N, C-alpha and C positions, 0 to 999 in steps of 0.2 A: 504494500500500500504506500503510495507516494506521500512523502512528508509534506505537511501543510506549510506553505511559505509564511514567513513572519508577517504579522499584520502591521506593516509599516505605517499605513495611513492612519490606523487606529492609535498607534503609539505616538506618531509624530504630530497629530493634530493638537493634543494638549500642550506639547512642547512648543509648537508654533504660537499657540495662544498665549502661553506664559511669556515667551520672548517678546511678543507684541505688547503685552501689558507692561513688562519691564521697561521696554523702550519708551512707551508712552509716559510712564511714571517718572522716569529719569529726565527725559527731555522737558516735560512739563515742570518739574521741580526747578530746572535751570531757567525756564521762562519766568516762573513766579518769583524767583529770587533775583531777577534782573541780570542774571549771568549772560543771557542773550537779550540785550535791551532792544526796544523798538527800532526797526530799521536794519537790524542785523540780518545778513543773508546766510542761510543755512544750506548745507550740502548733505544729501543723503549719504554719499560715500564717506565723507569725513565724520558724520554722526555715527555711522555704522562702525567705522574703525575705532572711534573713541569709546563706543559702548562695547566693543568686542563681539559684534554679531553681524549677521548678513544684512543686506539692504532690505530684504523682504519685510521683517518685522518693523524696521525703521519707517519704511514707506507706509505701512498700515498705521503706525503711531502718528505720523504726520498728517495722514488723511483725517484721523480723528481730531487732532488738534486744529486742523483747518475748519472742520465742522463746528468746533466750539468757539471759533473766532480768535484763536491765539496767533495763528499764522495765516498768510495769504500765499497761494500758489498760482502762478501764471506762466504761460509759455515764454513771455517776454522777460519777466524779471526773475523767474525761478521761485525759490522759497524764501520768504521774508517775514520777519517777526512784525506783527501788526502794531501800529500805534493806535491806541484807543482814541476815538474822536472826542471832541469837547462834548458833543451831545451824549455819547455813550457814558462818559464819566459823570456828567451831570445827572443823567437818568439813574445811574447806579446809586449815587448819593441820595437822590430823592426817594428811591424805593427803600433804601436802608433807613432813612429818616422816618418814613411812614411806619414801617414794620417795627423798628426798634423802639420808637416812642410809644407805640401801642403796647409792646411787651413790658416796658418799664412802668407805664401807667397801671397796667393790670397787676403786675407783681408787687407794686409798692406796699410795704407793710406786711407782706405775706411770707417772706423768706424764712426758711428754717435756720436753726443754729448752724447746721453743717453748711448750708448754702452761704450764710454770712461769713463763715470761716473761710470758705473757698474764695469769696470775693476779696476778703482782707488779705489772704495769702497772695493773690494775684497783684494787688496794689503794693504789697511789701516788696515783691519781686521787681515791680516797676520802679519803686523808690530806689532800690539798690542799683538800678541802671542809670540813674540821673547823672549827667555829666560825662558819661562814657562814650556817647555817640555810637553805641552798638546798634546798628540799623537792624541786623538780622534778629537779634533778641527782642528789640523794640517792636518789630512787626509781629513776632510770635505772641508776645504778651498782649499787644493791642487786640489781636484776633481773639485770643482767649478771653479777654475782658468782655468784649461784646458778645461773643458766642455763648458764654455761660448763662446770660440772662434769657436768651432764647431757649436754651436747654431747660432752664428752670420753668419756663412757661409751659413746655410740654406740647406745644402745637406743632404737629409734624409738618403741616403744609408750610408754615412760616419757617421752620427749620430747614426744609428742603429748598425753599426759595432763597433764603439767605445763604445757604450752603453753596448754591450755584454762583451767587454773586461774590461770595467771599474769595473765591479763587482769583477772579479778575481784580477784585478790590485789593488783594494782597499786592499785586503789581503796582497799583496806584499808591497804596500806603508806603510801599518801599521807596517809590520815587519821591513822595512827600518828605519822608525822613531824610533822604539823601540830599534833596534840595535845601532842606531846613533842618539840620540835626537838632537844633534847639526845640523843635516840635516834639521830640521824644519826651522832653521834660514838661513842656506846657500841656501835652496830652495827658500826662500822669495827673497833673493838677485838676484837669477837667474830669478825669475818670473818678478821682476822689470825691468831687462834688456830686457827680451823678450817683455814685454808690451811696453816699450819705443820704441823698434824697430818697432813693429806693428803700434803703434799710429803715429810714425814719418814717416811711409811709406817706411821703409827699409825692404822689404820682404826677400831678401837673408840673411840678418843678423838675422832676426827673426827666419827663418827656421833653420839656423845654430845653433843658441843659444838653440832652443828647442831640437834639436838632441843631442847636448852636455849635456844638462840638463837631458834628459832621460838616456843617456849613463852613467852618474854619478850614477843615481839611480840604474841602472842595475848592475853596478860593486859593489855597496855597498851590495846588496842582494846576489850576487853570490860569492863574494870574501871569505866570511866565510866558504863556502863549499869546498874551496880548489880547 
């Protein structure tokens, strides 16, 4: 009886999928951290060599990143990291302001002791960052501060909507902190005021403070564009 040939297609499909996901995650991380800033031209071959894999999973990853709006691909220019438009940035800040202000208004005065401790821990980490100009850590702590309140709210749709925004907003916040390193410190001050209002049960004040906080960030990123 003839031996059954190895099921290459069955075995290789998961491997291809895994490599595709790895390529996507690693390239996206570089985009989010501004390692590939807007206007950067990317090469499938160079990316594949740098990641130690073939061009096939890299091509699949780039197609996914193009669909998500991180890069643009054209026969004339090739692969280029997209610059978010003024309108896109403004829209993102407006959506965040609407959803986050609702979350804070709703949560005010209802946080558990564990939740308050988590907020205070984040603020303490931000305080230790003051004066360091550590953009990467500042971006991570900023994201954690805002995300935790949405998690506390427990609204899955709001969490999903802000989760999609957060990835692109991370690029924007990184640029804000690089353009104005002092913003890391002033952002901490604003976060303290927001947290105090939420913990103290003053929903309208918390909502107003987060809207103003986001508006300042929006103006910092948009003002250099004239």
